N, C-alpha and C positions, 0 to 999 in steps of 0.2 A: 691589752693594749702597752707596747711600750711607752716609756718617757718620748721617744724622738717621734713617735707615731702621734701620743697627744699633743706634743706641740704643734708640729707641723698641721694638726687639726685647728687647735688655736688660731693659729695663725692663718688659715685658711678663710676661717669663721670672721675673723679682722678685717682681713683682704677683702670677703665677700660684702662684709656690712660697708665699710668704706665705697664699693661698688656701687652698692645700694642706692648708696645718699648722692653720687654721684648723677648718678642715673634721676635720681630723683630732681636735682638740681637745676641737671639737665631740659629735662622735661619745662620744669615749669617758666624755663625760659623762650623753649618754644611755645608757651602758649599764645592763642592770638590776644589777648589783651595782656599781656609782657609788655609791650613796648605802651601800652596807657598808665602801667601801673608808677607810682609814683618814685622817682627818682633814686632818691636816699634807699629806696628797696629795694633798686636794679645794682645799682653800686655793692649795695649787701649782700646778694648772693654771687657778683660776681667776686667780690670779693674770699667770701666761701670756698666755691672755685676754686681759686688762687691758692687755700690756702689745704686747701682738701687735696691739690696736687704735691705739694710739697709732704702735708704726711704722708702720701703715700710712697713718694721717692725714700723720704727719710728710715719707713717704715722697712720696704723692703732691702735697703742699704744693711740698715739693722741685722735683718732676718738672714740676709746673705753674712755678714763679716760671724754671727751667730753659728752661723754653717761653715764656716772657714776655720774658724778656733775649734768647734767639736770636734775637726777629726784632726788634732792635736795630740 
């Protein structure tokens, strides 16, 4: 495997892990008893989703910058 292949594999593994976290958080929100869950926990799940979206966006932009600079 080339260094580029390894880097791409690592990127995909991290992106996949972030997607899995997002799926779990949305499943939690969709659960029938979620509306009965303590407000603090609901706020925490919502905040986690907001932070996760931010992390995914920053990670994607970082990977794009790395890709752009590696071609120089």
